[in-house]
DRENDO-1510 file (C-alpha; in Angstrom, 1 decimal, always signed):
<recs>
REC; n; res; u; v; w
REC; 1; SER; +0.0; +0.0; +0.0 .
REC; 2; THR; +1.2; +3.5; -0.7 .
REC; 3; THR; -0.9; +5.4; +1.8 .
REC; 4; GLY; +2.0; +6.1; +4.2 .
REC; 5; GLY; +2.8; +9.5; +5.6 .
REC; 6; GLY; +1.1; +12.8; +5.3 .
REC; 7; GLY; +2.5; +15.6; +3.2 .
REC; 8; ALA; +2.1; +17.9; +0.2 .
REC; 9; ASP; -0.2; +15.5; -1.7 .
REC; 10; SER; -3.0; +15.8; +1.0 .
REC; 11; VAL; -5.8; +17.9; -0.4 .
REC; 12; VAL; -8.3; +19.9; +1.7 .
REC; 13; VAL; -11.9; +18.6; +1.3 .
REC; 14; PRO; -14.0; +21.7; +0.5 .
REC; 15; SER; -16.9; +21.3; +2.9 .
REC; 16; ALA; -18.2; +23.5; +5.6 .
REC; 17; ASP; -19.4; +20.5; +7.6 .
REC; 18; VAL; -16.1; +18.6; +7.6 .
REC; 19; SER; -13.6; +21.4; +7.4 .
REC; 20; ASP; -10.6; +19.5; +8.7 .
REC; 21; GLY; -10.8; +16.5; +6.4 .
REC; 22; HIS; -7.9; +15.8; +4.0 .
REC; 23; VAL; -8.0; +13.3; +1.2 .
REC; 24; ARG; -4.8; +11.1; +1.1 .
REC; 25; TRP; -4.6; +10.1; -2.6 .
REC; 26; ALA; -3.3; +6.6; -3.0 .
REC; 27; LYS; -2.2; +4.7; -6.0 .
REC; 28; ILE; -4.2; +1.7; -7.3 .
REC; 29; LYS; -3.0; -1.5; -5.5 .
REC; 30; SER; -0.3; -3.1; -7.6 .
REC; 31; THR; -1.1; -6.3; -9.6 .
REC; 32; CYS; +1.6; -8.2; -7.6 .
REC; 33; ARG; +0.1; -7.2; -4.2 .
REC; 34; ALA; -3.5; -7.9; -5.4 .
REC; 35; ILE; -2.5; -11.4; -6.5 .
REC; 36; GLU; -0.5; -11.9; -3.2 .
REC; 37; LYS; -3.5; -10.8; -1.1 .
REC; 38; ALA; -5.9; -13.0; -3.1 .
REC; 39; VAL; -3.7; -16.1; -2.6 .
REC; 40; ARG; -2.6; -15.5; +1.0 .
REC; 41; SER; -5.9; -14.1; +2.5 .
REC; 42; TYR; -8.7; -15.4; +0.3 .
REC; 43; LYS; -7.5; -18.8; -1.1 .
REC; 44; GLY; -7.2; -17.4; -4.6 .
REC; 45; ASP; -10.7; -15.8; -4.6 .
REC; 46; VAL; -9.9; -12.5; -6.4 .
REC; 47; SER; -13.5; -11.3; -5.9 .
REC; 48; ARG; -12.7; -10.8; -2.2 .
REC; 49; VAL; -9.9; -8.3; -2.9 .
REC; 50; THR; -11.9; -5.1; -2.4 .
REC; 51; ASP; -9.2; -2.5; -1.9 .
REC; 52; ILE; -7.7; -2.2; -5.3 .
REC; 53; CYS; -9.2; +1.3; -5.5 .
REC; 54; ARG; -8.9; +2.9; -2.2 .
REC; 55; GLN; -8.5; +6.4; -0.6 .
REC; 56; SER; -8.2; +7.8; +2.9 .
REC; 57; ILE; -9.7; +10.9; +4.4 .
REC; 58; VAL; -7.8; +12.1; +7.5 .
REC; 59; PHE; -9.7; +14.0; +10.3 .
REC; 60; ARG; -8.5; +16.2; +13.1 .
REC; 61; THR; -11.4; +15.2; +15.3 .
REC; 62; LEU; -13.6; +12.1; +15.7 .
REC; 63; GLN; -16.7; +14.3; +15.4 .
REC; 64; ASP; -15.6; +15.4; +11.9 .
REC; 65; LEU; -15.0; +11.7; +11.0 .
REC; 66; VAL; -18.5; +10.8; +12.3 .
REC; 67; THR; -20.1; +13.7; +10.4 .
REC; 68; CYS; -18.4; +12.5; +7.2 .
REC; 69; LEU; -19.7; +9.0; +7.8 .
REC; 70; HIS; -23.2; +10.3; +8.2 .
REC; 71; MET; -22.9; +12.3; +5.0 .
REC; 72; ILE; -21.7; +9.2; +3.1 .
REC; 73; GLU; -24.5; +7.1; +4.6 .
REC; 74; SER; -27.1; +9.7; +3.4 .
REC; 75; ASP; -25.7; +9.9; -0.2 .
REC; 76; ARG; -28.1; +8.1; -2.5 .
REC; 77; SER; -25.3; +7.4; -5.0 .
REC; 78; ILE; -23.3; +5.4; -2.4 .
REC; 79; ARG; -24.1; +1.9; -1.4 .
REC; 80; ILE; -22.2; +0.8; +1.6 .
REC; 81; LEU; -21.5; -3.0; +1.6 .
REC; 82; ARG; -19.4; -3.3; +4.7 .
REC; 83; ILE; -18.0; -1.1; +7.6 .
REC; 84; LYS; -15.0; -2.3; +9.4 .
REC; 85; ASN; -14.8; -0.3; +12.6 .
REC; 86; ARG; -11.2; -0.5; +13.9 .
REC; 87; LEU; -12.0; +2.5; +16.1 .
REC; 88; ASP; -14.3; +0.4; +18.3 .
REC; 89; PRO; -12.6; -0.1; +21.7 .
REC; 90; ALA; -13.6; -3.8; +21.5 .
REC; 91; TYR; -11.6; -4.2; +18.2 .
REC; 92; ASP; -8.6; -6.5; +18.7 .
REC; 93; ASP; -5.8; -4.3; +17.3 .
REC; 94; THR; -3.3; -7.1; +17.4 .
REC; 95; LYS; -4.9; -8.1; +14.0 .
REC; 96; SER; -3.7; -4.9; +12.5 .
REC; 97; ALA; -0.4; -4.2; +14.3 .
REC; 98; GLY; -2.2; -1.5; +16.3 .
REC; 99; TYR; -3.6; +0.4; +13.3 .
REC; 100; ARG; -7.0; +1.9; +13.7 .
REC; 101; ASP; -9.5; +3.4; +11.2 .
REC; 102; LEU; -13.1; +3.1; +10.0 .
REC; 103; SER; -13.0; +1.3; +6.6 .
REC; 104; LEU; -15.9; +1.3; +4.2 .
REC; 105; ASN; -16.4; -1.0; +1.2 .
REC; 106; MET; -18.8; +0.7; -1.1 .
REC; 107; LEU; -20.2; +1.0; -4.6 .
REC; 108; VAL; -20.7; +4.4; -6.3 .
REC; 109; VAL; -23.8; +4.1; -8.5 .
REC; 110; THR; -24.4; +7.1; -10.7 .
REC; 111; ASP; -25.4; +7.6; -14.3 .
REC; 112; GLU; -21.8; +8.0; -15.1 .
REC; 113; THR; -20.6; +4.8; -13.3 .
REC; 114; VAL; -23.4; +2.9; -15.0 .
REC; 115; ARG; -22.5; +4.3; -18.4 .
REC; 116; MET; -18.9; +3.3; -17.8 .
REC; 117; GLY; -19.9; -0.2; -16.5 .
REC; 118; VAL; -18.1; +0.2; -13.1 .
REC; 119; GLU; -21.2; +0.6; -10.8 .
REC; 120; ASN; -20.4; -2.9; -9.3 .
REC; 121; HIS; -16.8; -2.1; -8.6 .
REC; 122; VAL; -16.1; -2.2; -4.9 .
REC; 123; CYS; -14.0; +0.7; -3.6 .
REC; 124; GLU; -12.5; +1.1; -0.1 .
REC; 125; LEU; -12.6; +4.4; +1.8 .
REC; 126; GLN; -10.6; +4.7; +5.0 .
REC; 127; LEU; -11.7; +7.4; +7.5 .
REC; 128; VAL; -8.7; +7.9; +9.7 .
REC; 129; PRO; -8.1; +10.0; +12.8 .
REC; 130; ALA; -5.1; +12.4; +12.3 .
REC; 131; GLU; -3.3; +10.9; +15.3 .
REC; 132; VAL; -3.3; +7.5; +13.7 .
REC; 133; PHE; -2.5; +8.7; +10.2 .
REC; 134; HIS; +0.6; +10.5; +11.4 .
REC; 135; LEU; +1.9; +7.3; +12.8 .
REC; 136; LYS; +1.4; +5.7; +9.4 .
REC; 137; SER; +4.8; +7.0; +8.2 .
REC; 138; ASP; +6.9; +5.1; +5.7 .
REC; 139; GLN; +8.7; +3.3; +8.6 .
REC; 140; GLY; +5.3; +2.6; +10.2 .
REC; 141; HIS; +4.0; +1.1; +7.0 .
REC; 142; ASN; +7.2; -0.9; +6.5 .
REC; 143; ARG; +6.6; -2.4; +10.0 .
REC; 144; TYR; +3.0; -3.2; +9.0 .
REC; 145; VAL; +4.2; -5.0; +5.8 .
REC; 146; SER; +6.6; -7.1; +7.9 .
REC; 147; PHE; +3.7; -7.8; +10.3 .
REC; 148; ARG; +1.4; -8.8; +7.5 .
REC; 149; ASN; +4.0; -11.0; +5.9 .
REC; 150; MET; +4.6; -12.8; +9.2 .
REC; 151; ARG; +0.9; -13.5; +9.3 .
REC; 152; ALA; +1.0; -14.5; +5.6 .
REC; 153; GLU; -1.8; -12.0; +4.6 .
</recs>
């Protein structure tokens, strides 16, 4: 994954309701990593790899993160398929090397996505508290990759 570190490529989300959100633009997951994940985590079932297209929005406050989640939930063009709440105090963070976020798997269904034939493409959106995101430096991500490799994920 290439979502490590903050920096100049973060873009302010223009919204009066979620003024502190920043989009962290990520590259599409590499073919090698997508195949590796399908084999290691999903016994070769590529349909379960749902984070090829992914982005992160970083929030200064949890209230801004919650506000954004409510805005997404109320958007009629978004169909949320799954919410993985790694912010829940009951979440076992040993599964993610301590990483925490709220991850949405979703479809974007608009006239344009239907016309392009991608309305069934599952995307991932990570809503991340700034305190957690800033720990996700290149070194932090490298530690996570080592952790993931030890778990064969």
